[in-house]
C-alpha positions in Angstrom: 125.6 127.6 100.8 124.8 129.2 97.4 121.5 128.4 95.7 119.9 129.3 92.4 116.2 129.0 93.1 116.0 129.8 96.8 117.8 132.0 99.3 118.6 131.3 102.9 119.5 133.3 105.9 119.9 132.8 109.6 118.4 135.3 112.1 119.3 134.3 115.6 117.6 131.0 116.3 115.6 131.2 113.1 116.5 129.7 109.7 114.7 131.4 106.8 114.2 129.8 103.4 112.8 132.0 100.6 111.6 130.6 97.3 113.1 132.6 94.5 111.8 131.9 91.1 109.9 135.1 90.6 109.6 134.7 86.8 107.7 131.5 87.4 105.7 132.6 90.4 107.9 130.3 92.5 106.7 127.2 90.7 108.4 124.1 92.0 110.8 122.4 89.7 113.4 119.7 90.2 116.2 122.2 90.9 114.1 124.0 93.5 113.0 120.8 95.2 116.6 119.6 95.4 117.8 122.9 96.8 115.0 123.0 99.4 115.9 119.6 100.6 119.5 120.7 100.9 118.7 123.8 102.8 116.4 122.0 105.2 119.1 119.4 105.8 121.7 122.2 106.6 119.3 123.9 109.1 118.4 120.6 110.7 122.1 120.0 111.5 122.6 123.5 112.9 121.9 123.3 116.6 121.5 127.1 116.9 118.5 127.0 114.6 115.4 126.1 116.6 112.6 127.1 114.1 112.3 127.7 110.4 110.3 130.1 108.2 109.6 129.2 104.6 108.4 132.1 102.5 107.8 133.1 98.9 107.1 136.6 97.6 104.3 139.0 98.2 102.9 137.9 94.8 103.2 134.2 95.2 104.3 131.7 97.8 104.2 129.1 95.1 101.8 128.8 92.1 102.4 125.0 92.2 104.6 122.6 90.2 106.4 123.7 87.0 104.0 122.4 84.4 106.4 122.8 81.5 108.8 120.4 83.3 106.1 118.0 84.5 104.6 117.8 80.9 107.8 116.0 79.8 107.9 113.5 82.7 106.7 109.9 82.1 105.0 107.7 84.6 108.1 105.5 84.8 110.3 108.5 85.5 107.9 109.7 88.1 107.9 106.3 89.9 111.7 105.8 89.6 112.7 109.2 90.8 109.9 110.0 93.2 109.8 113.4 91.6 108.9 115.9 94.4 108.0 113.3 97.0 111.3 113.5 98.9 110.5 117.1 99.6 107.0 116.3 101.1 108.7 113.5 103.1 111.4 115.9 104.4 109.0 118.7 105.4 106.3 116.5 106.7 108.7 114.7 109.1 111.0 117.6 109.9 111.9 117.6 113.6 112.0 121.4 114.0 108.9 123.5 113.6 108.3 125.3 110.3 106.2 128.4 109.9 105.0 129.1 106.4 104.7 132.7 105.4 102.0 132.9 102.7 101.0 135.6 100.3 99.4 135.7 96.8 99.2 132.4 95.0 99.4 129.2 97.1 98.3 126.6 94.6 98.8 122.9 93.9 102.2 121.8 95.1 102.6 125.2 96.7 99.6 124.5 99.0 100.9 120.9 99.6 104.2 122.4 100.7 102.5 124.9 103.0 100.2 122.2 104.5 103.3 120.1 105.3 104.5 123.0 107.6 103.3 123.5 111.2 102.0 127.1 111.4 100.6 129.0 108.4 100.6 132.8 108.4 98.7 134.3 105.5 98.5 137.8 104.0 95.0 139.1 103.2 95.8 138.6 99.5 96.4 134.9 99.8 94.6 132.6 97.4 94.7 128.8 98.1 93.7 125.9 96.0 94.4 122.5 94.4 93.8 123.2 90.7 95.5 120.0 89.4 92.1 118.8 88.1 92.3 121.6 85.5 95.3 120.0 83.8 94.0 116.4 83.9 95.7 115.2 87.1 95.1 115.3 90.8 97.0 116.4 93.9 99.9 114.0 94.5 101.9 115.6 97.3 99.4 115.0 100.2 96.8 117.5 98.9 93.8 115.1 99.1 94.9 113.8 102.5 96.0 116.9 104.4 93.3 119.1 103.0 90.6 116.6 103.9 91.9 116.3 107.4 91.9 120.1 107.8 88.8 121.4 106.1 86.6 118.3 106.1 85.5 115.9 103.3 83.0 118.0 101.5 85.0 121.2 101.3 88.0 119.2 100.2 85.9 117.5 97.6 84.8 120.8 96.2 88.3 122.2 96.1 89.9 119.1 94.6 87.2 118.3 92.1 86.6 121.8 90.8 90.0 123.4 91.3 88.2 126.2 93.2 90.4 128.7 95.1 89.6 130.2 98.4 90.7 133.4 100.0 92.6 133.9 103.2 89.7 134.7 105.4 87.8 131.6 104.3 90.9 129.5 104.8 91.2 130.9 108.3 87.5 130.0 109.0 88.2 126.5 107.8 91.3 126.1 109.9 93.6 126.0 106.9 95.7 128.9 108.0 96.6 130.0 111.5 96.1 133.7 111.1 95.5 136.4 108.5 97.4 139.7 108.6 97.8 142.7 106.3 99.8 142.2 103.1 102.8 144.2 104.3 103.0 142.2 107.6 102.8 138.6 106.6 106.6 137.9 106.6 107.3 139.8 109.8 104.4 138.1 111.5 105.6 134.7 110.5 109.1 135.5 111.8 107.5 136.8 115.1 105.6 133.6 115.6 108.7 131.5 114.7 110.8 133.6 117.2 108.3 132.9 119.9 108.5 129.2 119.2 112.3 129.4 119.2 112.3 131.0 122.6 110.7 127.9 124.2 112.5 124.7 125.2 113.7 123.0 122.0 113.2 119.6 123.6 109.6 120.3 124.6 108.8 121.9 121.3 110.2 119.0 119.3 108.2 116.4 121.4 105.1 118.5 121.4 105.2 118.8 117.6 105.6 115.1 117.4 102.6 114.5 119.6 100.3 116.8 117.7 101.3 115.1 114.4 100.5 111.7 115.9 97.0 112.9 116.7 96.3 112.5 112.9 97.8 109.1 112.7 96.5 107.3 115.9 93.3 106.6 117.6 92.5 108.6 120.7 93.6 105.9 123.2 96.9 105.3 121.5 97.4 109.0 121.0 96.9 109.7 124.7 99.4 106.9 125.6 101.9 108.4 123.2 101.4 111.9 124.6 101.8 110.7 128.2 105.1 108.9 127.4 106.5 112.1 125.9 105.3 114.1 128.9 107.1 111.8 131.3 110.2 111.9 129.2 110.4 115.7 129.5 110.7 115.4 133.2 114.1 114.0 132.6 115.3 117.1 130.7 117.4 120.0 132.0 115.0 122.4 130.2 112.2 121.2 132.5 114.3 121.9 135.6 115.3 125.4 134.2 111.7 126.2 133.1 110.1 125.5 136.5 112.9 127.1 138.4 112.6 130.3 136.3 108.9 130.3 136.9 109.2 130.1 140.7 112.0 132.8 140.6 109.9 135.0 138.3 112.5 135.3 135.6 112.8 134.4 131.9 114.1 130.8 131.4 117.3 130.1 129.6 116.6 126.9 127.7 119.6 124.9 126.4 117.8 122.2 124.5 118.9 119.4 126.8 
């Protein structure tokens, strides 16, 4: 499909979505959100695509929401349309793994989009923050919730209440990004990680992602029960048979996603 604010490509089992509003540092507007949802839906239906990469540019993954657009939106319009919330819902509940390739500015809604993904690869130049407080509002796309669960209450309070940014290495120390790489390698590293995920059993990957996400929604006892149910279910898959057979035969498995 043809898009105006993003571009997409397919690389083997990978689907790649690139934010493409360089004049606005990839700020999220209604058009971009609509196109992102459309691209995600297309890749979700494509059985050949097993993992996604969402990237911006070297200068900015996304500097946040388009403030010029948001300044004109009323509370009623926000409530009636949901504004960007369908995107957070789509990414947060996406069945296939998503690797975020981060560089430069990852701010506000950009950070919320990144935190909705599953693995975050950051260049050494990455700056992350929730600066909504500086314009008289607060995070509304999961920033207060996902950030608190990741970095802890007190660091989240500091970042949300002051708008303070943190660098890539501090984000890694806090568990906010998975790894930090040189600026020139952030996208290739994200694709490398995504390709590794895509080489695994699609069935096992999907259920494992589901189980990890449930760890943040359930108590330990319920979470263990949920994990065990999915573990048992995988023993009925063809991928389980192939994976264990390949292991005993000392060869690379050929997973079919069944």
